[in-house]
N, C-alpha and C positions, 0 to 999 in steps of 0.2 A: 867858408866857401864864398866865392865872389859871384855866384849865380848857379843856374841849373845846367848840368852837363849831360849831353847825350853820349851814350856808349862810354861812361865813366870807367876808368881803369883798363881801357883797351887802347890799341894803337890808333883808333878812330875817335878818341875823345875830343869833343868840342863843346865850348860853352855856347848855350843858346841865348841870343840877344833878345829875341821876341818869340812868343809862342801864344796861341789862342788857348782859351780854357778847354775847348773841345779837343784840341791836339794833345793836351796833357795826358789824356786817357791812353794815347798810343805810346807814351813813353814807358819803358820798362825800368822803373825806379825801385830801389830796394825799400821795402816797407820799414826797415830798421834805420833808415838814414833820411834822405831827402824826400822820400815818398809822401809821408804825411804833411810835410810843410808845403810841397808843391800842390797836393790835393786841396789843402785848405785855401791856398792862394787862388787856385783855379775856381773853387767854389765861391769865394768872395767876389772875384771878377765877374763870374757868370750871374750871380744873384743880385749884385748891386749895379752892374754895368760900368764899374769903375776899374781903373788899372791897378794891378798888384805888382809889386817888384820884390825880387828875392836877391839879396846880397848881404854882405857883412854889415853889421850895424854901423861900423866906423865909416862906411861909404854913404851915409844917409844924404849928405849934400850933393854928392855926385848922382845918386839915384834920383833925387828930386829934379836934378838938371837933365835927366835922361841920358847920362853919360856912363852909367855903371849898372851892373846887375842884369838879371833876366826879367824882362817885362812880360807879364801875363795879361793878355787883353781878353775882354768878353767875347 
């Protein structure tokens, strides 16, 4: 997956480019898929005050450049 998707599997599916740690709680993510990963990233962002990014590992360079993935901010 190249980021976090809202309404995944529906006609309204869209990749989130940026979301706050607090807004993550409003997402309805399957606990058997992206849910735990997104919750952990949000917890990291909230407790450290640092940015967390979710994307495929092969996109690390683009993530660091801010050009890929979903950015989770404190």
